[in-house]
PDB file of N, CA, C and O in Angstrom:
ATOM      1  N   UNK A   1     -52.060  71.677  48.234  1.00  0.00           N
ATOM      2  CA  UNK A   1     -52.092  73.138  47.861  1.00  0.00           C
ATOM      3  C   UNK A   1     -53.396  73.356  47.180  1.00  0.00           C
ATOM      4  O   UNK A   1     -53.807  72.559  46.336  1.00  0.00           O
ATOM      5  N   UNK A   2     -54.073  74.450  47.540  1.00  0.00           N
ATOM      6  CA  UNK A   2     -55.284  74.907  46.929  1.00  0.00           C
ATOM      7  C   UNK A   2     -55.144  75.321  45.511  1.00  0.00           C
ATOM      8  O   UNK A   2     -54.108  75.848  45.103  1.00  0.00           O
ATOM      9  N   UNK A   3     -56.210  75.082  44.726  1.00  0.00           N
ATOM     10  CA  UNK A   3     -56.126  75.492  43.297  1.00  0.00           C
ATOM     11  C   UNK A   3     -56.093  77.046  43.183  1.00  0.00           C
ATOM     12  O   UNK A   3     -55.901  77.580  42.090  1.00  0.00           O
ATOM     13  N   UNK A   4     -56.274  77.733  44.276  1.00  0.00           N
ATOM     14  CA  UNK A   4     -56.236  79.210  44.251  1.00  0.00           C
ATOM     15  C   UNK A   4     -54.928  79.825  44.622  1.00  0.00           C
ATOM     16  O   UNK A   4     -54.751  81.029  44.433  1.00  0.00           O
ATOM     17  N   UNK A   5     -54.015  79.076  45.131  1.00  0.00           N
ATOM     18  CA  UNK A   5     -52.815  79.633  45.743  1.00  0.00           C
ATOM     19  C   UNK A   5     -52.037  80.493  44.667  1.00  0.00           C
ATOM     20  O   UNK A   5     -51.511  81.552  45.011  1.00  0.00           O
ATOM     21  N   UNK A   6     -51.969  80.063  43.442  1.00  0.00           N
ATOM     22  CA  UNK A   6     -51.283  80.801  42.430  1.00  0.00           C
ATOM     23  C   UNK A   6     -51.963  82.127  41.997  1.00  0.00           C
ATOM     24  O   UNK A   6     -51.403  82.926  41.247  1.00  0.00           O
ATOM     25  N   UNK A   7     -53.201  82.314  42.513  1.00  0.00           N
ATOM     26  CA  UNK A   7     -54.007  83.527  42.180  1.00  0.00           C
ATOM     27  C   UNK A   7     -54.158  84.521  43.348  1.00  0.00           C
ATOM     28  O   UNK A   7     -54.897  85.497  43.222  1.00  0.00           O
ATOM     29  N   UNK A   8     -53.511  84.303  44.414  1.00  0.00           N
ATOM     30  CA  UNK A   8     -53.652  85.079  45.633  1.00  0.00           C
ATOM     31  C   UNK A   8     -53.452  86.578  45.313  1.00  0.00           C
ATOM     32  O   UNK A   8     -54.117  87.424  45.909  1.00  0.00           O
ATOM     33  N   UNK A   9     -52.522  86.916  44.357  1.00  0.00           N
ATOM     34  CA  UNK A   9     -52.259  88.251  44.009  1.00  0.00           C
ATOM     35  C   UNK A   9     -53.461  88.989  43.415  1.00  0.00           C
ATOM     36  O   UNK A   9     -53.459  90.219  43.384  1.00  0.00           O
ATOM     37  N   UNK A  10     -54.553  88.226  42.911  1.00  0.00           N
ATOM     38  CA  UNK A  10     -55.640  88.768  42.372  1.00  0.00           C
ATOM     39  C   UNK A  10     -56.655  89.312  43.406  1.00  0.00           C
ATOM     40  O   UNK A  10     -57.584  90.018  43.014  1.00  0.00           O
ATOM     41  N   UNK A  11     -56.505  89.006  44.715  1.00  0.00           N
ATOM     42  CA  UNK A  11     -57.408  89.380  45.750  1.00  0.00           C
ATOM     43  C   UNK A  11     -57.285  90.891  46.031  1.00  0.00           C
ATOM     44  O   UNK A  11     -56.212  91.490  46.098  1.00  0.00           O
ATOM     45  N   UNK A  12     -58.517  91.441  46.189  1.00  0.00           N
ATOM     46  CA  UNK A  12     -58.511  92.883  46.580  1.00  0.00           C
ATOM     47  C   UNK A  12     -58.385  92.852  48.171  1.00  0.00           C
ATOM     48  O   UNK A  12     -58.768  91.874  48.812  1.00  0.00           O
ATOM     49  N   UNK A  13     -57.846  93.941  48.747  1.00  0.00           N
ATOM     50  CA  UNK A  13     -57.721  93.931  50.257  1.00  0.00           C
ATOM     51  C   UNK A  13     -59.116  93.853  50.863  1.00  0.00           C
ATOM     52  O   UNK A  13     -60.123  94.051  50.184  1.00  0.00           O
ATOM     53  N   UNK A  14     -59.146  93.560  52.160  1.00  0.00           N
ATOM     54  CA  UNK A  14     -60.399  93.353  52.868  1.00  0.00           C
ATOM     55  C   UNK A  14     -61.138  94.767  52.870  1.00  0.00           C
ATOM     56  O   UNK A  14     -60.548  95.804  53.175  1.00  0.00           O
ATOM     57  N   UNK A  15     -62.373  94.721  52.532  1.00  0.00           N
ATOM     58  CA  UNK A  15     -63.250  95.985  52.462  1.00  0.00           C
ATOM     59  C   UNK A  15     -63.508  96.541  53.827  1.00  0.00           C
ATOM     60  O   UNK A  15     -63.950  97.686  53.919  1.00  0.00           O
ATOM     61  N   UNK A  16     -63.278  95.857  54.844  1.00  0.00           N
ATOM     62  CA  UNK A  16     -63.641  96.330  56.238  1.00  0.00           C
ATOM     63  C   UNK A  16     -62.372  96.884  56.881  1.00  0.00           C
ATOM     64  O   UNK A  16     -62.444  97.955  57.484  1.00  0.00           O
ATOM     65  N   UNK A  17     -61.271  96.258  56.798  1.00  0.00           N
ATOM     66  CA  UNK A  17     -60.036  96.738  57.542  1.00  0.00           C
ATOM     67  C   UNK A  17     -58.899  97.077  56.606  1.00  0.00           C
ATOM     68  O   UNK A  17     -57.899  97.622  57.074  1.00  0.00           O
ATOM     69  N   UNK A  18     -58.978  96.790  55.287  1.00  0.00           N
ATOM     70  CA  UNK A  18     -57.942  97.143  54.427  1.00  0.00           C
ATOM     71  C   UNK A  18     -56.743  96.169  54.346  1.00  0.00           C
ATOM     72  O   UNK A  18     -55.812  96.383  53.570  1.00  0.00           O
ATOM     73  N   UNK A  19     -56.786  95.135  55.135  1.00  0.00           N
ATOM     74  CA  UNK A  19     -55.706  94.241  55.215  1.00  0.00           C
ATOM     75  C   UNK A  19     -55.585  93.332  53.966  1.00  0.00           C
ATOM     76  O   UNK A  19     -56.564  92.985  53.306  1.00  0.00           O
ATOM     77  N   UNK A  20     -54.350  92.984  53.703  1.00  0.00           N
ATOM     78  CA  UNK A  20     -54.107  92.057  52.647  1.00  0.00           C
ATOM     79  C   UNK A  20     -53.738  90.681  53.169  1.00  0.00           C
ATOM     80  O   UNK A  20     -53.305  89.825  52.398  1.00  0.00           O
ATOM     81  N   UNK A  21     -53.908  90.445  54.519  1.00  0.00           N
ATOM     82  CA  UNK A  21     -53.616  89.225  55.184  1.00  0.00           C
ATOM     83  C   UNK A  21     -54.783  88.269  54.986  1.00  0.00           C
ATOM     84  O   UNK A  21     -55.527  87.995  55.928  1.00  0.00           O
ATOM     85  N   UNK A  22     -54.951  87.754  53.756  1.00  0.00           N
ATOM     86  CA  UNK A  22     -56.136  86.946  53.371  1.00  0.00           C
ATOM     87  C   UNK A  22     -55.682  85.464  53.229  1.00  0.00           C
ATOM     88  O   UNK A  22     -54.539  85.148  52.898  1.00  0.00           O
ATOM     89  N   UNK A  23     -56.665  84.596  53.505  1.00  0.00           N
ATOM     90  CA  UNK A  23     -56.493  83.208  53.310  1.00  0.00           C
ATOM     91  C   UNK A  23     -57.589  82.592  52.552  1.00  0.00           C
ATOM     92  O   UNK A  23     -58.716  83.081  52.623  1.00  0.00           O
ATOM     93  N   UNK A  24     -57.345  81.544  51.823  1.00  0.00           N
ATOM     94  CA  UNK A  24     -58.347  80.689  51.113  1.00  0.00           C
ATOM     95  C   UNK A  24     -58.581  79.530  52.043  1.00  0.00           C
ATOM     96  O   UNK A  24     -57.655  78.802  52.403  1.00  0.00           O
ATOM     97  N   UNK A  25     -59.834  79.365  52.430  1.00  0.00           N
ATOM     98  CA  UNK A  25     -60.165  78.229  53.251  1.00  0.00           C
ATOM     99  C   UNK A  25     -61.092  77.252  52.553  1.00  0.00           C
ATOM    100  O   UNK A  25     -61.999  77.641  51.816  1.00  0.00           O
ATOM    101  N   UNK A  26     -60.835  75.933  52.810  1.00  0.00           N
ATOM    102  CA  UNK A  26     -61.667  74.865  52.274  1.00  0.00           C
ATOM    103  C   UNK A  26     -62.652  74.378  53.244  1.00  0.00           C
ATOM    104  O   UNK A  26     -62.303  74.108  54.393  1.00  0.00           O
ATOM    105  N   UNK A  27     -63.845  74.253  52.854  1.00  0.00           N
ATOM    106  CA  UNK A  27     -64.938  73.692  53.825  1.00  0.00           C
ATOM    107  C   UNK A  27     -64.752  72.268  53.858  1.00  0.00           C
ATOM    108  O   UNK A  27     -64.707  71.584  52.836  1.00  0.00           O
ATOM    109  N   UNK A  28     -64.634  71.781  55.120  1.00  0.00           N
ATOM    110  CA  UNK A  28     -64.446  70.332  55.450  1.00  0.00           C
ATOM    111  C   UNK A  28     -65.592  69.570  54.855  1.00  0.00           C
ATOM    112  O   UNK A  28     -66.715  70.072  54.820  1.00  0.00           O
ATOM    113  N   UNK A  29     -65.349  68.400  54.398  1.00  0.00           N
ATOM    114  CA  UNK A  29     -66.462  67.568  53.896  1.00  0.00           C
ATOM    115  C   UNK A  29     -66.939  67.717  52.467  1.00  0.00           C
ATOM    116  O   UNK A  29     -67.840  67.009  52.016  1.00  0.00           O
ATOM    117  N   UNK A  30     -66.300  68.677  51.743  1.00  0.00           N
ATOM    118  CA  UNK A  30     -66.741  68.976  50.444  1.00  0.00           C
ATOM    119  C   UNK A  30     -65.716  68.396  49.456  1.00  0.00           C
ATOM    120  O   UNK A  30     -64.802  69.102  49.030  1.00  0.00           O
ATOM    121  N   UNK A  31     -65.857  67.179  49.109  1.00  0.00           N
ATOM    122  CA  UNK A  31     -64.781  66.551  48.234  1.00  0.00           C
ATOM    123  C   UNK A  31     -65.290  66.538  46.815  1.00  0.00           C
ATOM    124  O   UNK A  31     -64.541  66.908  45.911  1.00  0.00           O
ATOM    125  N   UNK A  32     -66.508  66.139  46.569  1.00  0.00           N
ATOM    126  CA  UNK A  32     -67.044  66.055  45.164  1.00  0.00           C
ATOM    127  C   UNK A  32     -67.166  67.436  44.551  1.00  0.00           C
ATOM    128  O   UNK A  32     -66.794  67.658  43.398  1.00  0.00           O
ATOM    129  N   UNK A  33     -67.686  68.348  45.330  1.00  0.00           N
ATOM    130  CA  UNK A  33     -67.803  69.760  44.791  1.00  0.00           C
ATOM    131  C   UNK A  33     -67.073  70.639  45.894  1.00  0.00           C
ATOM    132  O   UNK A  33     -67.737  71.226  46.749  1.00  0.00           O
ATOM    133  N   UNK A  34     -65.737  70.710  45.852  1.00  0.00           N
ATOM    134  CA  UNK A  34     -65.015  71.480  46.873  1.00  0.00           C
ATOM    135  C   UNK A  34     -65.500  72.936  47.049  1.00  0.00           C
ATOM    136  O   UNK A  34     -65.665  73.650  46.061  1.00  0.00           O
ATOM    137  N   UNK A  35     -65.715  73.348  48.219  1.00  0.00           N
ATOM    138  CA  UNK A  35     -66.119  74.737  48.462  1.00  0.00           C
ATOM    139  C   UNK A  35     -65.028  75.469  49.178  1.00  0.00           C
ATOM    140  O   UNK A  35     -64.389  74.932  50.083  1.00  0.00           O
ATOM    141  N   UNK A  36     -64.812  76.714  48.768  1.00  0.00           N
ATOM    142  CA  UNK A  36     -63.769  77.521  49.324  1.00  0.00           C
ATOM    143  C   UNK A  36     -64.406  78.924  49.729  1.00  0.00           C
ATOM    144  O   UNK A  36     -65.510  79.303  49.340  1.00  0.00           O
ATOM    145  N   UNK A  37     -63.640  79.568  50.483  1.00  0.00           N
ATOM    146  CA  UNK A  37     -63.978  81.034  50.788  1.00  0.00           C
ATOM    147  C   UNK A  37     -62.730  81.746  51.045  1.00  0.00           C
ATOM    148  O   UNK A  37     -61.678  81.168  51.317  1.00  0.00           O
ATOM    149  N   UNK A  38     -62.875  83.127  50.944  1.00  0.00           N
ATOM    150  CA  UNK A  38     -61.728  84.000  51.274  1.00  0.00           C
ATOM    151  C   UNK A  38     -61.974  84.448  52.691  1.00  0.00           C
ATOM    152  O   UNK A  38     -63.105  84.791  53.033  1.00  0.00           O
ATOM    153  N   UNK A  39     -60.961  84.459  53.526  1.00  0.00           N
ATOM    154  CA  UNK A  39     -61.080  84.904  54.896  1.00  0.00           C
ATOM    155  C   UNK A  39     -60.004  85.922  55.244  1.00  0.00           C
ATOM    156  O   UNK A  39     -58.829  85.746  54.921  1.00  0.00           O
ATOM    157  N   UNK A  40     -60.415  86.951  55.884  1.00  0.00           N
ATOM    158  CA  UNK A  40     -59.407  88.014  56.360  1.00  0.00           C
ATOM    159  C   UNK A  40     -58.867  87.529  57.776  1.00  0.00           C
ATOM    160  O   UNK A  40     -59.633  87.375  58.727  1.00  0.00           O
ATOM    161  N   UNK A  41     -57.602  87.317  57.849  1.00  0.00           N
ATOM    162  CA  UNK A  41     -56.971  86.916  59.056  1.00  0.00           C
ATOM    163  C   UNK A  41     -56.783  88.054  59.981  1.00  0.00           C
ATOM    164  O   UNK A  41     -56.321  87.841  61.102  1.00  0.00           O
ATOM    165  N   UNK A  42     -57.110  89.260  59.595  1.00  0.00           N
ATOM    166  CA  UNK A  42     -56.932  90.377  60.514  1.00  0.00           C
ATOM    167  C   UNK A  42     -58.218  90.677  61.249  1.00  0.00           C
ATOM    168  O   UNK A  42     -58.223  90.803  62.474  1.00  0.00           O
ATOM    169  N   UNK A  43     -59.343  90.798  60.491  1.00  0.00           N
ATOM    170  CA  UNK A  43     -60.608  91.205  61.207  1.00  0.00           C
ATOM    171  C   UNK A  43     -61.671  90.037  61.201  1.00  0.00           C
ATOM    172  O   UNK A  43     -62.686  90.133  61.891  1.00  0.00           O
ATOM    173  N   UNK A  44     -61.434  88.974  60.440  1.00  0.00           N
ATOM    174  CA  UNK A  44     -62.381  87.938  60.461  1.00  0.00           C
ATOM    175  C   UNK A  44     -63.484  87.925  59.356  1.00  0.00           C
ATOM    176  O   UNK A  44     -64.281  86.992  59.260  1.00  0.00           O
ATOM    177  N   UNK A  45     -63.487  88.970  58.556  1.00  0.00           N
ATOM    178  CA  UNK A  45     -64.449  89.025  57.451  1.00  0.00           C
ATOM    179  C   UNK A  45     -64.193  87.953  56.487  1.00  0.00           C
ATOM    180  O   UNK A  45     -63.056  87.512  56.323  1.00  0.00           O
ATOM    181  N   UNK A  46     -65.308  87.477  55.781  1.00  0.00           N
ATOM    182  CA  UNK A  46     -65.099  86.444  54.839  1.00  0.00           C
ATOM    183  C   UNK A  46     -66.141  86.489  53.786  1.00  0.00           C
ATOM    184  O   UNK A  46     -67.206  87.070  53.994  1.00  0.00           O
ATOM    185  N   UNK A  47     -65.866  85.872  52.614  1.00  0.00           N
ATOM    186  CA  UNK A  47     -66.896  85.667  51.634  1.00  0.00           C
ATOM    187  C   UNK A  47     -67.705  84.463  52.038  1.00  0.00           C
ATOM    188  O   UNK A  47     -67.391  83.857  53.063  1.00  0.00           O
ATOM    189  N   UNK A  48     -68.757  84.062  51.279  1.00  0.00           N
ATOM    190  CA  UNK A  48     -69.481  82.928  51.570  1.00  0.00           C
ATOM    191  C   UNK A  48     -68.640  81.717  50.922  1.00  0.00           C
ATOM    192  O   UNK A  48     -67.820  81.929  50.029  1.00  0.00           O
ATOM    193  N   UNK A  49     -68.885  80.503  51.406  1.00  0.00           N
ATOM    194  CA  UNK A  49     -68.336  79.393  50.732  1.00  0.00           C
ATOM    195  C   UNK A  49     -69.019  79.197  49.383  1.00  0.00           C
ATOM    196  O   UNK A  49     -70.237  79.323  49.255  1.00  0.00           O
ATOM    197  N   UNK A  50     -68.206  78.888  48.387  1.00  0.00           N
ATOM    198  CA  UNK A  50     -68.695  78.688  47.045  1.00  0.00           C
ATOM    199  C   UNK A  50     -67.958  77.541  46.367  1.00  0.00           C
ATOM    200  O   UNK A  50     -66.775  77.325  46.631  1.00  0.00           O
ATOM    201  N   UNK A  51     -68.613  76.835  45.535  1.00  0.00           N
ATOM    202  CA  UNK A  51     -67.951  75.804  44.769  1.00  0.00           C
ATOM    203  C   UNK A  51     -67.584  76.320  43.365  1.00  0.00           C
ATOM    204  O   UNK A  51     -67.192  75.546  42.491  1.00  0.00           O
ATOM    205  N   UNK A  52     -67.718  77.628  43.171  1.00  0.00           N
ATOM    206  CA  UNK A  52     -67.220  78.247  41.956  1.00  0.00           C
ATOM    207  C   UNK A  52     -65.975  79.063  42.351  1.00  0.00           C
ATOM    208  O   UNK A  52     -65.207  78.623  43.207  1.00  0.00           O
ATOM    209  N   UNK A  53     -65.763  80.235  41.746  1.00  0.00           N
ATOM    210  CA  UNK A  53     -64.612  80.996  42.043  1.00  0.00           C
ATOM    211  C   UNK A  53     -64.664  81.832  43.246  1.00  0.00           C
ATOM    212  O   UNK A  53     -65.329  82.866  43.194  1.00  0.00           O
ATOM    213  N   UNK A  54     -64.043  81.513  44.331  1.00  0.00           N
ATOM    214  CA  UNK A  54     -64.146  82.246  45.544  1.00  0.00           C
ATOM    215  C   UNK A  54     -63.377  83.573  45.461  1.00  0.00           C
ATOM    216  O   UNK A  54     -63.735  84.525  46.153  1.00  0.00           O
ATOM    217  N   UNK A  55     -62.376  83.651  44.668  1.00  0.00           N
ATOM    218  CA  UNK A  55     -61.651  84.959  44.412  1.00  0.00           C
ATOM    219  C   UNK A  55     -62.564  85.958  43.735  1.00  0.00           C
ATOM    220  O   UNK A  55     -62.596  87.132  44.106  1.00  0.00           O
ATOM    221  N   UNK A  56     -63.311  85.492  42.735  1.00  0.00           N
ATOM    222  CA  UNK A  56     -64.228  86.359  42.018  1.00  0.00           C
ATOM    223  C   UNK A  56     -65.333  86.786  42.971  1.00  0.00           C
ATOM    224  O   UNK A  56     -65.764  87.938  42.926  1.00  0.00           O
ATOM    225  N   UNK A  57     -65.786  85.918  43.804  1.00  0.00           N
ATOM    226  CA  UNK A  57     -66.867  86.167  44.785  1.00  0.00           C
ATOM    227  C   UNK A  57     -66.344  87.302  45.838  1.00  0.00           C
ATOM    228  O   UNK A  57     -67.066  88.235  46.187  1.00  0.00           O
ATOM    229  N   UNK A  58     -65.109  87.131  46.269  1.00  0.00           N
ATOM    230  CA  UNK A  58     -64.517  88.127  47.201  1.00  0.00           C
ATOM    231  C   UNK A  58     -64.407  89.495  46.557  1.00  0.00           C
ATOM    232  O   UNK A  58     -64.757  90.511  47.155  1.00  0.00           O
ATOM    233  N   UNK A  59     -63.904  89.504  45.297  1.00  0.00           N
ATOM    234  CA  UNK A  59     -63.639  90.779  44.624  1.00  0.00           C
ATOM    235  C   UNK A  59     -64.909  91.475  44.135  1.00  0.00           C
ATOM    236  O   UNK A  59     -64.830  92.662  43.816  1.00  0.00           O
ATOM    237  N   UNK A  60     -66.096  90.813  44.050  1.00  0.00           N
ATOM    238  CA  UNK A  60     -67.294  91.376  43.526  1.00  0.00           C
ATOM    239  C   UNK A  60     -67.975  92.148  44.674  1.00  0.00           C
ATOM    240  O   UNK A  60     -68.721  91.566  45.461  1.00  0.00           O
ATOM    241  N   UNK A  61     -67.707  93.464  44.757  1.00  0.00           N
ATOM    242  CA  UNK A  61     -68.241  94.304  45.755  1.00  0.00           C
ATOM    243  C   UNK A  61     -68.135  95.732  45.306  1.00  0.00           C
ATOM    244  O   UNK A  61     -67.408  96.051  44.365  1.00  0.00           O
ATOM    245  N   UNK A  62     -68.895  96.628  46.010  1.00  0.00           N
ATOM    246  CA  UNK A  62     -68.746  98.106  45.728  1.00  0.00           C
ATOM    247  C   UNK A  62     -67.328  98.468  46.072  1.00  0.00           C
ATOM    248  O   UNK A  62     -66.670  97.818  46.883  1.00  0.00           O
ATOM    249  N   UNK A  63     -66.900  99.466  45.467  1.00  0.00           N
ATOM    250  CA  UNK A  63     -65.555  99.964  45.717  1.00  0.00           C
ATOM    251  C   UNK A  63     -65.675 100.775  46.977  1.00  0.00           C
ATOM    252  O   UNK A  63     -66.611 101.547  47.186  1.00  0.00           O
ATOM    253  N   UNK A  64     -64.622 100.547  47.852  1.00  0.00           N
ATOM    254  CA  UNK A  64     -64.507 101.304  49.154  1.00  0.00           C
ATOM    255  C   UNK A  64     -63.926 102.676  48.825  1.00  0.00           C
ATOM    256  O   UNK A  64     -63.303 102.839  47.776  1.00  0.00           O
ATOM    257  N   UNK A  65     -64.121 103.688  49.719  1.00  0.00           N
ATOM    258  CA  UNK A  65     -63.522 104.948  49.467  1.00  0.00           C
ATOM    259  C   UNK A  65     -62.023 104.937  49.221  1.00  0.00           C
ATOM    260  O   UNK A  65     -61.529 105.757  48.448  1.00  0.00           O
ATOM    261  N   UNK A  66     -61.302 104.053  49.841  1.00  0.00           N
ATOM    262  CA  UNK A  66     -59.899 103.979  49.653  1.00  0.00           C
ATOM    263  C   UNK A  66     -59.557 103.478  48.241  1.00  0.00           C
ATOM    264  O   UNK A  66     -58.502 103.815  47.704  1.00  0.00           O
ATOM    265  N   UNK A  67     -60.444 102.677  47.646  1.00  0.00           N
ATOM    266  CA  UNK A  67     -60.160 102.075  46.333  1.00  0.00           C
ATOM    267  C   UNK A  67     -60.552 103.219  45.210  1.00  0.00           C
ATOM    268  O   UNK A  67     -60.088 103.181  44.070  1.00  0.00           O
ATOM    269  N   UNK A  68     -61.345 104.110  45.607  1.00  0.00           N
ATOM    270  CA  UNK A  68     -61.809 105.151  44.645  1.00  0.00           C
ATOM    271  C   UNK A  68     -60.730 106.155  44.376  1.00  0.00           C
ATOM    272  O   UNK A  68     -60.746 106.758  43.302  1.00  0.00           O
ATOM    273  N   UNK A  69     -59.768 106.390  45.289  1.00  0.00           N
ATOM    274  CA  UNK A  69     -58.762 107.382  45.098  1.00  0.00           C
ATOM    275  C   UNK A  69     -57.518 106.856  44.523  1.00  0.00           C
ATOM    276  O   UNK A  69     -56.570 107.611  44.308  1.00  0.00           O
TER     277      UNK A  69
END
C-alpha cells in the first residue's frame, strides 16, 4: 500500500477532464528515494514523478473555471 492511499481524498479533480478517477503510481526502480506521481485514469494527464509530496504537486496549479464557481 502506498503511503498516499490514506490521502486520496485530498486530490483535486483532473484539471483537463474534471475526473476524480485518479491513481498514485510508483516509478519502478526507485527504492532508496521512492518517486510517485498522480495519474488521471480517464484522460491520461499526470503530474511529474517526485520523491516529495506528489499530492501537493498535483494540487499546485491555477484554478480551473469549474473550481472558481
